[in-house]
VOLUMZA-753466 format. One record per residue (C-alpha): y, x, z. Coordinates in steps of 0.02 Angstrom, whole numbers, padded with zeros to 5 digits, always signed. Layout:
<sites>
+--------+--------+--------+
|     py |     px |     pz |
+--------+--------+--------+
|      Y |      X |      Z |
...
+--------+--------+--------+
</sites>
This chain:
<sites>
+--------+--------+--------+
|     py |     px |     pz |
+--------+--------+--------+
| -02470 | +00465 | +00874 |
| -02383 | +00387 | +00725 |
| -02292 | +00501 | +00594 |
| -02091 | +00501 | +00623 |
| -01992 | +00361 | +00517 |
| -01847 | +00385 | +00449 |
| -01748 | +00288 | +00599 |
| -01815 | +00437 | +00702 |
| -01742 | +00559 | +00596 |
| -01565 | +00478 | +00648 |
| -01600 | +00466 | +00825 |
| -01556 | +00583 | +00979 |
| -01721 | +00646 | +01051 |
| -01730 | +00656 | +01231 |
| -01718 | +00845 | +01245 |
| -01544 | +00861 | +01149 |
| -01407 | +00826 | +01225 |
| -01320 | +00665 | +01206 |
| -01163 | +00668 | +01076 |
| -01009 | +00644 | +01141 |
| -00954 | +00542 | +00973 |
| -01106 | +00511 | +00869 |
| -01090 | +00466 | +00680 |
| -01200 | +00443 | +00531 |
| -01183 | +00589 | +00399 |
| -01257 | +00555 | +00227 |
| -01242 | +00713 | +00129 |
| -01201 | +00696 | -00053 |
| -01378 | +00798 | -00091 |
| -01490 | +00680 | -00102 |
| -01616 | +00792 | -00044 |
| -01542 | +00825 | +00140 |
| -01593 | +00720 | +00259 |
| -01472 | +00583 | +00316 |
| -01449 | +00600 | +00503 |
| -01324 | +00578 | +00664 |
| -01215 | +00710 | +00694 |
| -01087 | +00733 | +00865 |
| -00907 | +00729 | +00814 |
| -00880 | +00789 | +00979 |
| -00694 | +00753 | +01102 |
| -00591 | +00726 | +00936 |
| -00672 | +00613 | +00805 |
| -00525 | +00642 | +00668 |
| -00547 | +00837 | +00688 |
| -00747 | +00815 | +00706 |
| -00756 | +00724 | +00553 |
| -00650 | +00831 | +00457 |
| -00750 | +00979 | +00502 |
| -00930 | +00886 | +00464 |
| -00832 | +00829 | +00288 |
| -00775 | +00998 | +00254 |
| -00577 | +00941 | +00213 |
| -00413 | +00935 | +00281 |
| -00359 | +00739 | +00226 |
| -00486 | +00594 | +00251 |
| -00498 | +00446 | +00158 |
| -00568 | +00301 | +00233 |
| -00659 | +00127 | +00148 |
| -00707 | -00020 | +00283 |
| -00831 | -00138 | +00292 |
| -00808 | -00278 | +00405 |
| -00933 | -00347 | +00515 |
| -00952 | -00489 | +00651 |
| -00895 | -00453 | +00826 |
| -00752 | -00328 | +00842 |
| -00819 | -00184 | +00791 |
| -00796 | -00139 | +00576 |
| -00884 | +00012 | +00494 |
| -00753 | +00143 | +00417 |
| -00844 | +00263 | +00287 |
| -00746 | +00421 | +00298 |
| -00755 | +00568 | +00150 |
| -00647 | +00692 | +00079 |
| -00489 | +00610 | -00011 |
| -00533 | +00761 | -00145 |
| -00676 | +00696 | -00162 |
| -00622 | +00516 | -00206 |
| -00645 | +00449 | -00385 |
| -00445 | +00479 | -00402 |
| -00454 | +00672 | -00387 |
| -00652 | +00697 | -00445 |
| -00615 | +00880 | -00430 |
| -00811 | +00945 | -00410 |
| -00862 | +00819 | -00287 |
| -01055 | +00729 | -00309 |
| -01071 | +00574 | -00319 |
| -01162 | +00522 | -00155 |
| -01266 | +00367 | -00226 |
| -01343 | +00352 | -00043 |
| -01196 | +00291 | +00043 |
| -01149 | +00201 | -00113 |
| -01292 | +00097 | -00117 |
| -01293 | +00086 | +00075 |
| -01103 | -00005 | +00065 |
| -01183 | -00117 | -00051 |
| -01314 | -00172 | +00012 |
| -01225 | -00199 | +00185 |
| -01116 | -00325 | +00069 |
| -01259 | -00408 | +00021 |
| -01361 | -00418 | +00179 |
| -01197 | -00495 | +00251 |
| -01200 | -00613 | +00128 |
| -01356 | -00662 | +00144 |
| -01340 | -00657 | +00322 |
| -01456 | -00529 | +00364 |
| -01306 | -00403 | +00435 |
| -01167 | -00476 | +00533 |
| -01024 | -00526 | +00424 |
| -00856 | -00564 | +00491 |
| -00824 | -00714 | +00586 |
| -00763 | -00878 | +00468 |
| -00774 | -00776 | +00304 |
| -00841 | -00916 | +00168 |
| -01003 | -00848 | +00072 |
| -00911 | -00844 | -00103 |
| -00794 | -00700 | -00003 |
| -00934 | -00615 | +00038 |
| -01010 | -00626 | -00122 |
| -00842 | -00546 | -00221 |
| -00840 | -00421 | -00082 |
| -01005 | -00368 | -00139 |
| -00960 | -00373 | -00324 |
| -00813 | -00278 | -00298 |
| -00934 | -00137 | -00208 |
| -01023 | -00144 | -00353 |
| -00918 | -00126 | -00487 |
| -00763 | -00027 | -00421 |
| -00829 | +00090 | -00263 |
| -00896 | +00263 | -00296 |
| -00892 | +00369 | -00169 |
| -00913 | +00553 | -00165 |
| -00955 | +00707 | -00069 |
| -01044 | +00691 | +00101 |
| -00995 | +00540 | +00204 |
| -00959 | +00514 | +00378 |
| -00984 | +00332 | +00451 |
| -00924 | +00264 | +00622 |
| -00871 | +00110 | +00703 |
| -00686 | +00056 | +00706 |
| -00623 | -00081 | +00868 |
| -00513 | -00183 | +00759 |
| -00400 | -00230 | +00922 |
| -00345 | -00050 | +00920 |
| -00395 | +00016 | +00765 |
| -00471 | +00180 | +00871 |
| -00645 | +00236 | +00804 |
| -00782 | +00225 | +00903 |
| -00995 | +00288 | +00899 |
| -01079 | +00225 | +00743 |
| -01154 | +00046 | +00786 |
| -01355 | +00074 | +00831 |
| -01369 | -00090 | +00708 |
| -01306 | +00009 | +00563 |
| -01417 | +00155 | +00609 |
| -01559 | +00054 | +00598 |
| -01502 | -00040 | +00439 |
| -01460 | +00121 | +00341 |
| -01651 | +00205 | +00399 |
| -01708 | +00037 | +00314 |
| -01607 | +00021 | +00149 |
| -01607 | +00226 | +00107 |
| -01788 | +00241 | +00147 |
| -01872 | +00261 | -00020 |
| -02060 | +00192 | +00015 |
| -01960 | +00044 | +00089 |
| -01881 | -00014 | -00074 |
| -01895 | -00190 | -00105 |
| -01745 | -00253 | -00213 |
| -01708 | -00159 | -00379 |
| -01535 | -00168 | -00436 |
| -01416 | -00102 | -00570 |
| -01370 | +00069 | -00551 |
| -01188 | +00095 | -00475 |
| -01169 | +00269 | -00576 |
| -01124 | +00160 | -00737 |
| -01248 | +00237 | -00827 |
| -01378 | +00108 | -00850 |
| -01512 | +00181 | -00766 |
| -01598 | +00094 | -00618 |
| -01638 | +00119 | -00439 |
| -01704 | +00030 | -00295 |
| -01612 | -00025 | -00109 |
| -01725 | -00067 | +00000 |
| -01674 | -00217 | +00138 |
| -01748 | -00366 | +00202 |
+--------+--------+--------+
</sites>
C-alpha cells in the first residue's frame, strides 16, 4: 500500500460522514495541515466559526464555468487591520499559483479573458495581495452569488501547489522581505 499523499489528507474518507458543506481550510500556522472542513448547514456561520471571527472579508478568484473561488478571511486579519494576524503564506501562494496557472492554461480561466489580463491579475496578486490568519476557500455560484462546496479541482490543485516535495518553480517571496520560497504547480 502506498503512503498517503497531501491530496489524501484533504479528502473525506469512506468511514467518516460526508460533509454537508465542504470547504478548504488553510491554517495560518505553516505546520498545520491544509484540510477539508464541514461548514454545516449555514456556510457563512460555519466559515465564521472555523476562522474564529465575526466579520468575514472575501477575495475572489474567477475561473471558467459558473463557479468562482472565494478566499474567506477574518476582516480583522486583512492588511488594513493587521492586529495580531499571522501572514498566511500558503494561502497567498495558492492564490498566486492559481493566477499563474490560469495564465498558462493549466487551470480554468474565465471565458473570453485575454492572457494579458490574466498576467496583470497574477502581477497584482503577487505585488498587492497578502492574506492573513486562517483562510477558508469555497466556490461561489456566479449566477446567484451563493457559496457552494469547494470544487474538487481546486482541492487537487492545492494539494499539488502546496506540497513541498513537488515544488517545481521558484518565485520571489510575496512577503516582501526578499527571501525565496518554492511554489509547486505544473
